[in-house]
C-alpha positions as CSV (number, residue, x, y, z in Angstrom):
1,M,33.3,25.5,10.6
2,T,30.9,28.1,9.1
3,E,27.6,27.5,7.3
4,K,29.3,28.6,4.1
5,D,32.1,26.0,4.6
6,N,29.5,23.3,5.1
7,E,27.7,24.4,1.9
8,E,30.9,24.4,-0.1
9,K,31.7,20.8,1.1
10,V,28.2,19.6,0.1
11,V,28.5,21.2,-3.4
12,T,32.0,19.7,-3.8
13,A,30.7,16.3,-3.0
14,W,27.8,16.8,-5.4
15,Y,30.1,17.8,-8.2
16,S,32.3,14.8,-7.6
17,A,29.3,12.5,-7.8
18,F,28.2,14.3,-11.0
19,K,31.6,13.9,-12.6
20,T,31.6,10.2,-11.7
21,G,28.2,9.8,-13.4
22,T,29.3,11.6,-16.6
23,D,32.5,9.5,-16.7
24,H,30.4,6.3,-16.6
25,D,28.2,7.8,-19.3
26,L,31.2,8.6,-21.5
27,W,32.7,5.1,-21.0
28,G,29.5,3.4,-22.1
29,Q,28.4,2.2,-18.7
30,P,24.7,3.3,-18.7
31,V,23.6,1.3,-15.7
32,E,26.2,2.9,-13.4
33,A,25.5,6.3,-14.9
34,I,21.7,6.1,-14.5
35,D,22.2,4.9,-10.9
36,G,24.4,7.9,-10.1
37,Y,22.3,10.4,-11.9
38,R,19.1,9.3,-10.2
39,R,20.6,9.5,-6.7
40,L,21.8,13.0,-7.4
41,S,18.5,14.0,-9.0
42,K,16.6,12.8,-6.0
43,Q,18.9,14.8,-3.7
44,F,18.6,18.0,-5.8
45,Q,14.8,17.6,-6.1
46,K,14.4,17.3,-2.3
47,C,16.7,20.3,-1.6
48,S,15.0,22.5,-4.3
49,S,11.5,21.8,-2.9
50,S,12.2,21.8,0.9
51,D,12.3,24.7,3.3
52,T,16.0,24.3,4.1
53,N,17.9,27.4,4.8
54,R,21.2,26.0,3.5
55,F,20.5,27.3,-0.1
56,T,18.9,30.4,-1.4
57,D,15.8,30.5,-3.6
58,E,18.0,31.1,-6.6
59,Q,20.2,28.1,-5.8
60,K,17.1,26.0,-5.3
61,K,15.9,26.9,-8.8
62,I,19.3,25.8,-10.2
63,L,19.2,22.5,-8.3
64,G,15.7,21.9,-9.6
65,K,16.8,22.5,-13.2
66,I,19.8,20.2,-12.8
67,S,17.5,17.5,-11.3
68,I,15.3,17.7,-14.4
69,C,18.3,17.4,-16.8
70,L,19.6,14.4,-14.9
71,E,16.3,12.6,-15.3
72,L,16.1,13.5,-19.0
73,R,19.6,12.1,-19.5
74,C,18.5,8.9,-17.8
75,K,15.7,8.8,-20.3
76,S,18.2,9.1,-23.2
77,L,20.3,6.3,-21.8
78,Q,17.3,4.0,-21.4
79,N,16.2,4.6,-24.9
80,P,19.3,4.8,-27.1
81,G,18.7,5.8,-30.7
82,I,15.5,7.7,-29.8
83,S,15.6,11.5,-29.9
84,E,14.4,12.2,-26.3
85,G,16.2,13.5,-23.2
86,I,19.4,15.4,-23.5
87,S,22.9,14.6,-24.8
88,L,25.9,14.0,-22.7
89,D,27.5,17.1,-24.2
90,D,24.6,19.2,-22.9
91,L,24.7,17.6,-19.5
92,K,28.5,18.3,-19.2
93,K,27.7,22.0,-19.6
94,I,25.9,21.9,-16.3
95,G,28.9,20.7,-14.4
96,A,30.5,24.1,-14.1
97,T,27.1,25.5,-13.0
98,L,26.9,22.9,-10.2
99,Q,30.5,23.4,-9.2
100,N,30.0,27.2,-8.9
101,L,26.5,26.9,-7.4
102,V,27.1,29.7,-4.9
103,L,27.8,32.2,-7.6
104,Q,25.3,31.2,-10.3
105,K,22.0,32.7,-11.3
106,A,19.1,30.6,-12.6
107,K,18.7,32.8,-15.7
108,D,22.3,31.9,-16.7
109,F,21.6,28.1,-16.8
110,P,23.4,26.7,-19.8
111,V,20.6,24.3,-21.0
112,D,17.1,25.3,-22.1
113,V,15.3,22.9,-19.7
114,L,11.8,23.5,-21.0
115,D,12.9,23.0,-24.6
116,A,14.6,19.7,-23.6
117,Q,11.5,18.5,-21.9
118,L,9.2,19.5,-24.9
119,N,11.6,17.6,-27.3
120,S,11.5,14.5,-25.2
121,R,9.2,12.0,-26.8
122,E,6.6,9.8,-25.1
123,R,6.6,12.3,-22.2
124,N,3.1,12.9,-20.7
125,S,2.3,16.6,-20.9
126,N,1.4,16.5,-17.2
127,D,5.0,15.6,-16.5
128,I,6.6,18.7,-18.1
129,T,7.5,20.3,-14.8
130,D,7.2,17.2,-12.6
131,I,10.0,14.6,-12.6
132,E,9.1,12.9,-9.4
133,N,8.3,9.2,-9.2
134,E,4.9,7.7,-8.4
135,E,5.5,7.7,-4.7
136,D,6.2,11.5,-4.8
137,R,2.8,12.1,-6.5
138,Q,1.0,11.1,-3.3
139,P,-0.6,13.9,-1.3
140,L,2.0,15.9,0.6
141,R,0.8,14.8,4.0
142,E,1.0,11.1,3.0
143,R,4.5,11.2,1.5
144,G,6.1,13.4,4.1
145,S,9.2,15.5,3.5
146,L,12.1,13.3,4.5
147,L,15.4,14.3,2.9
148,P,17.9,11.7,1.5
149,L,21.2,10.8,3.1
150,P,23.7,13.5,2.1
151,I,26.1,12.1,-0.5
152,S,29.3,12.9,1.5
153,F,30.6,15.4,4.0
154,G,34.3,14.3,3.5
155,G,34.3,11.6,6.1
156,R,32.6,13.6,8.8
157,P,29.9,12.0,11.0
158,V,26.2,12.2,9.8
159,L,23.4,10.9,12.0
160,S,20.7,8.7,10.6
161,I,17.7,7.8,12.8
162,R,15.4,4.9,12.0
163,I,12.0,5.6,13.6
164,M,10.7,2.1,14.3
165,K,7.5,2.6,16.2
166,I,5.8,4.7,18.9
167,G,3.8,3.1,21.7
168,L,0.3,4.5,22.4
169,K,-2.6,2.9,24.1
170,D,-5.1,4.1,21.5
171,A,-2.8,3.6,18.5
172,K,-5.5,2.3,16.0
173,Q,-7.7,5.4,16.5
174,F,-5.2,7.9,14.9
175,I,-5.9,9.1,11.4
176,D,-2.9,9.7,9.1
177,P,-0.3,9.6,11.9
178,F,3.2,10.9,11.2
179,I,6.2,12.3,13.1
180,S,7.9,15.7,12.7
181,I,11.6,15.8,13.4
182,Y,13.5,18.9,14.5
183,V,17.1,19.6,15.4
184,K,17.3,22.6,17.8
185,D,19.8,24.4,20.0
186,N,19.5,24.8,23.7
187,Q,17.3,27.9,23.2
188,G,14.9,26.1,20.9
189,A,16.1,27.6,17.6
190,D,16.2,25.5,14.5
191,L,19.6,24.2,13.4
192,T,18.3,22.3,10.3
193,S,15.0,22.2,8.3
194,H,12.4,20.1,10.0
195,Q,11.3,16.9,8.3
196,D,8.0,14.9,8.4
197,T,7.8,11.1,8.0
198,P,5.3,9.7,5.6
199,V,2.0,8.7,7.1
200,A,2.2,5.4,8.9
201,K,0.3,2.6,7.3
202,C,0.7,0.0,10.0
203,K,-1.1,0.4,13.4
204,E,-1.0,-2.3,16.0
205,D,-3.0,-2.6,19.2
206,S,-0.6,-0.4,21.2
207,S,1.8,1.1,18.7
208,V,2.1,2.9,15.4
209,V,4.8,1.5,13.2
210,F,6.9,3.7,10.9
211,N,10.2,1.9,10.0
212,V,11.5,5.0,8.2
213,D,15.0,6.6,8.1
214,V,15.6,10.3,8.9
215,H,18.9,11.8,7.9
216,V,20.1,14.8,9.8
217,Q,21.4,17.2,7.1
218,K,24.4,18.6,9.1
219,T,27.4,16.7,10.5
220,L,27.3,16.0,14.2
221,D,30.6,17.9,14.8
222,S,29.1,21.0,13.2
223,L,26.2,21.2,15.6
224,P,26.6,23.4,18.8
225,P,26.9,22.0,22.3
226,G,23.6,21.3,24.0
227,Y,21.6,20.6,20.8
228,A,18.8,18.0,20.8
229,V,16.6,16.1,18.3
230,F,12.9,16.4,18.8
231,F,10.0,14.2,17.7
232,E,6.4,15.3,17.6
233,F,3.7,12.6,17.0
234,K,0.9,14.2,14.9
235,H,-2.4,13.0,13.5
236,F,-5.3,14.4,11.4
237,K,-8.6,15.4,12.9
238,P,-11.2,15.4,10.1
239,K,-13.9,17.1,12.1
240,K,-11.7,20.1,12.6
241,D,-9.8,19.6,9.3
242,T,-6.6,20.2,11.1
243,T,-3.4,18.4,12.2
244,S,-2.9,17.9,15.9
245,T,0.1,17.0,18.1
246,R,-0.6,14.1,20.5
247,C,2.7,13.9,22.2
248,W,6.5,14.4,21.8
249,A,9.9,13.1,22.7
250,F,13.5,14.3,22.5
251,M,17.0,13.1,22.6
252,E,19.9,15.1,24.1
253,S,23.1,15.4,22.1
254,D,25.0,13.3,24.7
255,E,22.6,10.5,24.3
256,I,23.4,10.0,20.6
257,K,25.3,6.8,20.0
258,E,24.9,4.0,17.5
259,G,22.3,1.3,18.4
260,P,18.8,1.2,19.7
261,A,17.3,4.0,21.7
262,V,14.0,4.2,23.7
263,L,12.6,7.7,24.5
264,E,9.9,8.7,27.0
265,L,6.8,10.5,25.7
266,Y,5.7,13.8,27.0
267,K,2.4,15.7,27.0
268,K,1.9,18.4,24.4
269,P,2.8,21.1,23.6
270,A,6.4,20.5,22.9
271,N,8.8,22.6,24.9
272,F,11.9,23.0,22.8
273,K,13.8,24.5,25.7
274,R,13.2,21.2,27.6
275,K,11.6,22.7,30.7
276,N,8.6,21.8,32.7
277,L,8.3,18.3,31.2
278,Q,5.3,16.2,31.9
279,L,5.2,12.5,31.0
280,L,2.3,11.4,28.8
281,T,1.7,8.2,30.7
282,V,3.3,6.1,33.4
283,K,2.7,3.0,31.3
284,P,5.7,1.4,29.5
285,L,5.0,3.2,26.1
286,Y,7.9,4.8,24.3
287,L,9.3,6.0,21.0
288,H,11.6,3.3,19.6
289,L,14.6,4.3,17.5
290,K,17.7,2.9,16.0
291,L,20.7,5.2,15.5
292,S,23.5,4.9,13.0
293,I,26.4,7.3,12.3
294,N,27.6,7.5,8.7
295,T,30.9,8.9,7.5
């Protein structure tokens, strides 16, 4: 299956979820509508601001605008009778734009997003172009760049990885530790956009605890033979004002199965071709994961 086919499947799933939301909205079910709108909005916001290669810059602009409109519609549903947000009729106009995302231009967007924002009462002027929640207003390094679970790939398998903790003898000494995740082919080329976890807040004597979920943005059956998932443990060095890699780990495609996984740690720099590997330590310190496969 080609990249274009994958993109079309994602857009089809998004449109289906959008239509379900507007149906709930029409039927007078605001709780269900808001829940659906917000999940979609979060997905669009992440895709529009990430470095994913799946969508063009033009398509990302459109996704960002749709995300804003969904949030404004939620505001209308939460405050009935108050002239803020946008109407259901206006939101429905966006459906065709989403359905034909591949062909659309941002300048042809059917709703004046800025006007809708300006007409929304009780909206702080600092929020005009920022619909993210409080968590998303943290500094970029702190909040990471994890992408949400794809809504649907038509029953095809999608890998989710819970990063539980990483064992390190000097765990408490690391400042703003996080893990970067990559999916690469056997030549070290990227297959998806890399993701960063939020900064870990819990550090024990011999481990840094994350307990966060990473969702691979392509289906397992669309990835080429010999791919691998890589994990780089990074931390901030204030004296040099830079981020440094401490160690790394990886998981081969044939090791991916549901349940717990324990990966060995290797000395930096990461070798994405998986050659000349050197263990970080002979001590029993590992990267602890839990894998799940969603359909």
